[in-house]
C-alpha positions in Angstrom: -26.3 -6.0 -22.8 -29.4 -6.6 -25.0 -29.2 -10.3 -24.0 -29.5 -9.3 -20.4 -32.4 -7.1 -21.1 -34.5 -9.8 -22.8 -33.7 -12.3 -20.1 -34.6 -10.1 -17.2 -38.0 -8.8 -18.3 -39.7 -12.1 -17.4 -37.9 -12.8 -14.1 -38.3 -9.6 -12.2 -41.1 -9.2 -9.7 -44.2 -7.4 -10.8 -44.0 -3.6 -10.1 -46.7 -1.7 -8.4 -49.2 0.0 -10.7 -47.7 3.0 -12.4 -49.7 5.7 -14.3 -49.2 5.0 -18.0 -48.3 7.9 -20.3 -50.2 8.6 -23.5 -47.2 7.4 -25.5 -47.0 3.7 -26.3 -44.0 1.6 -25.1 -41.2 1.7 -27.8 -41.9 -1.1 -30.2 -38.4 -1.2 -31.7 -35.8 -2.5 -29.3 -33.2 -0.2 -31.0 -35.2 3.0 -30.4 -34.2 3.6 -26.8 -30.4 3.1 -27.3 -30.5 5.2 -30.5 -32.3 8.0 -28.7 -30.0 7.8 -25.7 -26.9 7.9 -27.9 -28.3 11.0 -29.6 -28.0 12.9 -26.3 -25.0 15.2 -26.3 -22.0 13.8 -24.5 -21.2 15.0 -21.0 -18.7 17.4 -22.3 -16.0 17.2 -25.0 -13.4 18.9 -22.7 -14.2 16.4 -19.9 -13.8 13.5 -22.3 -10.4 14.9 -23.4 -9.3 15.2 -19.8 -10.3 11.6 -19.0 -8.4 10.4 -22.1 -5.4 12.5 -21.3 -5.2 11.3 -17.7 -5.0 7.7 -18.9 -1.5 8.5 -20.3 1.2 7.9 -17.8 3.3 10.9 -19.0 0.6 13.6 -19.1 1.6 16.9 -17.4 -0.5 19.3 -15.4 0.4 21.9 -18.0 -1.2 19.8 -20.8 -4.3 19.2 -18.7 -4.7 22.9 -18.0 -4.3 23.7 -21.7 -7.1 21.2 -22.5 -9.5 22.8 -20.0 -8.6 26.3 -20.9 -9.8 25.6 -24.5 -13.3 26.2 -23.1 -13.3 29.3 -21.0 -16.7 28.5 -19.4 -15.5 25.0 -18.5 -12.3 26.4 -17.0 -14.2 29.0 -15.0 -16.6 26.4 -13.6 -13.7 24.0 -12.9 -12.0 26.8 -10.8 -15.2 27.5 -9.0 -15.7 23.9 -8.0 -12.0 23.5 -7.2 -12.4 26.2 -4.6 -15.6 24.7 -3.1 -15.8 22.5 0.0 -15.8 19.5 -2.3 -12.1 19.8 -2.9 -11.1 21.6 0.3 -8.3 24.0 -0.5 -7.0 25.8 2.6 -7.0 29.1 0.7 -8.7 30.3 -2.4 -6.8 29.4 -5.7 -7.0 32.0 -8.4 -5.4 30.2 -11.3 -6.6 26.9 -12.8 -3.1 25.6 -13.5 -2.1 26.1 -9.8 -5.3 24.2 -8.7 -4.5 21.3 -11.0 -0.9 21.1 -9.8 -2.2 20.7 -6.2 -5.1 18.4 -7.0 -3.3 15.4 -8.6 -4.5 13.2 -11.4 -7.4 11.3 -9.6 -8.9 14.6 -8.3 -8.5 16.3 -11.7 -10.7 13.5 -13.2 -13.2 14.0 -10.4 -13.2 17.7 -11.0 -13.7 17.3 -14.8 -16.6 14.9 -14.4 -18.2 17.1 -11.7 -18.2 20.1 -14.1 -19.5 18.0 -17.0 -22.3 16.5 -14.9 -23.5 20.0 -13.9 -23.6 21.0 -17.5 -25.3 17.8 -18.6 -28.0 18.2 -16.0 -28.8 21.8 -17.0 -31.9 23.4 -15.6 -34.5 20.8 -14.7 -37.5 20.2 -12.6 -37.7 18.4 -9.2 -37.4 14.9 -10.6 -34.1 15.7 -12.4 -32.9 17.3 -9.1 -34.0 14.2 -7.2 -31.8 11.9 -9.5 -28.9 14.4 -9.5 -28.9 14.7 -5.7 -28.7 10.9 -5.4 -25.8 10.7 -7.8 -24.0 13.5 -5.9 -24.7 11.9 -2.5 -23.4 8.5 -3.8 -20.2 10.2 -5.0 -19.6 11.9 -1.7 -20.4 8.8 0.4 -18.1 6.7 -1.9 -15.2 9.2 -1.2 -15.9 9.1 2.6 -16.0 5.3 2.9 -13.3 4.5 0.2 -10.6 3.7 2.8 -12.6 0.7 4.0 -12.2 -0.7 0.4 -8.6 0.3 0.0 -9.1 2.6 -2.9 -8.5 6.3 -3.5 -11.4 8.6 -2.5 -11.3 10.6 -5.8 -11.6 7.4 -8.0 -14.5 6.3 -5.9 -16.1 9.7 -6.1 -15.9 9.9 -9.9 -17.5 6.5 -10.4 -20.2 7.2 -7.9 -21.1 10.5 -9.6 -21.7 8.7 -12.9 -23.2 5.4 -11.7 -26.8 6.6 -12.3 -26.2 8.5 -15.6 -28.8 6.1 -17.1 -31.6 7.6 -15.0 -30.6 11.1 -16.2 -30.4 9.9 -19.8 -33.9 8.2 -19.7 -35.4 11.3 -18.0 -34.0 13.6 -20.7 -34.9 11.2 -23.6 -38.3 10.1 -22.4 -39.5 12.7 -19.8 -43.2 11.9 -20.1 -42.7 8.1 -20.1 -40.1 7.9 -17.4 -41.3 10.5 -14.9 -44.1 8.2 -13.4 -41.3 5.8 -12.3 -39.4 8.4 -10.4 -42.7 9.7 -8.8 -43.8 6.3 -7.7 -43.2 4.3 -4.5 -41.6 0.8 -4.5 -40.9 -2.0 -2.1 -37.5 -2.7 -3.5 -35.1 -2.0 -6.3 -36.2 -5.1 -8.3 -39.6 -3.5 -8.6 -38.0 -0.3 -9.9 -36.1 -2.1 -12.6 -39.1 -4.1 -13.6 -41.2 -0.9 -13.9 -38.5 0.7 -16.1 -38.4 -2.3 -18.4 -42.2 -2.4 -18.6 -42.3 1.2 -19.8 -39.2 1.5 -21.9 -37.9 -2.1 -22.5 -34.7 -1.1 -20.6 -33.6 -0.4 -17.1 -31.5 2.6 -16.1 -28.4 0.4 -15.4 -28.3 -0.9 -19.0 -29.2 2.6 -20.3 -26.2 4.1 -18.4 -23.9 1.4 -19.7 -25.0 2.2 -23.3 -24.3 5.9 -22.7 -20.8 5.6 -21.2 -19.9 3.1 -23.9 -21.0 5.5 -26.6 -18.9 8.2 -24.9 -15.9 5.9 -25.0 -15.5 5.9 -21.2 -13.4 3.1 -19.6 -15.0 -0.3 -18.9 -15.1 0.4 -15.1 -17.8 3.0 -15.8 -19.9 0.5 -17.7 -19.6 -1.9 -14.8 -20.7 0.7 -12.3 -23.7 1.8 -14.4 -24.9 -1.7 -15.3 -24.1 -3.5 -12.0 -24.6 -1.1 -9.1 -27.8 -2.7 -8.0 -26.5 -6.3 -8.1 -25.6 -8.0 -4.8 -22.0 -7.7 -3.7 -19.9 -10.5 -5.1 -16.4 -11.7 -4.0 -15.1 -11.3 -7.6 -16.3 -7.6 -7.8 -13.4 -5.1 -8.1 -13.1 -2.9 -5.0 -14.1 0.2 -7.0 -17.4 -1.5 -8.0 -18.0 -2.7 -4.4 -17.7 0.8 -3.1 -20.2 2.1 -5.6 -22.7 -0.6 -4.8 -22.5 0.1 -1.1 -22.5 3.9 -1.5 -25.6 3.7 -3.7 -27.5 1.8 -0.9 -26.2 4.0 1.8 -27.4 7.1 -0.1 -30.9 5.6 -0.3 -30.9 4.8 3.4 -29.7 8.3 4.5 -32.4 10.3 2.6 -30.8 10.7 -0.8 -32.7 8.2 -2.9 -33.6 8.6 -6.6 -36.9 6.9 -6.0 -39.2 6.4 -3.0 -39.1 3.1 -1.1 -41.7 1.9 1.5 -40.3 0.8 3.8 -37.2 2.9 3.5 -33.9 1.0 3.7 -32.1 1.1 7.0 -28.5 2.2 7.3 -27.7 -0.3 10.0 -29.2 -3.2 8.0 -27.0 -2.3 5.1 -23.9 -2.4 7.3 -24.9 -5.7 8.9 -25.3 -7.2 5.5 -21.8 -6.5 4.4 -19.2 -9.3 4.2 -17.0 -9.6 7.3 -13.9 -8.1 5.6 -15.9 -4.9 5.0 -18.2 -4.7 8.0 -15.0 -4.6 10.2 -14.2 -1.2 8.6 -15.0 2.0 10.3 -18.2 3.6 8.9 -19.5 6.9 10.1 -22.9 7.1 11.8 -25.9 7.7 9.6 -26.5 11.2 11.1 -22.8 12.2 10.6 -22.8 10.9 7.1 -26.0 12.7 6.2 -24.8 16.0 7.7 -21.5 15.8 5.8 -23.3 15.1 2.5 -25.8 17.9 3.0 -22.9 20.4 3.6 -21.0 19.2 0.5 -24.0 18.9 -1.8 -24.6 22.7 -1.5 -21.3 23.1 -3.4 -23.0 21.7 -6.6 -25.3 24.7 -6.8 
């Protein structure tokens, strides 16, 4: 990933002027990854849940036992499980009952949701701006996942974590990184160029460093590092849905940064390959309304 960083710095278009913080750009290329990797992991319990669900013989009883090791995590998991995000017909009072109904993919989605809420903590408007984009991308990925032939919960989980690099940079370098999030850009290439100019790294590479340090599966690294790259025929379907969902989130009012002009939803759909554009996508208004309802569940 460091090779990609050094090669991209010279090829990206010049970003618009961004207010420079008082702190100098990191002089040591290893400073940023080291500071990022010193951030606390998402959550030890969530990591254990993701590791356990990778085993084909894991039981719901074992997963419940892992979650119940942390009463606060278990309580938050039950709260989220009863929200509109997971859609139980009636309120579930016992975590083990909820897990038995949810299934493996949805349990992973639940664990990552709880962990991301904790990782975000109490932050200012810029942190909320990034978090809202991640949450919207996750919900959109779940809604459009049938077009890509993958499960909604797998798409949701990857969509929720795709921009973890932005959260990591904002937590590690709040003074340096905030001007990027507060600026307006013409396109995403300008965003990535501005990030590299300030911190020697863009949020995609930063996110890949983080999830690798947390020992997450390779698909998480792909989603973090590659979600702004153009769609490619060789992309796994799970990566395709994250790429498209990220762009749709930006076009429906849930962008992590401001663009002028703002991307258009219909333009995104028209740009899709024929095997995807033939799928049934909801209207922009319906999609935004659905995301706004669900995003309230995050608190």
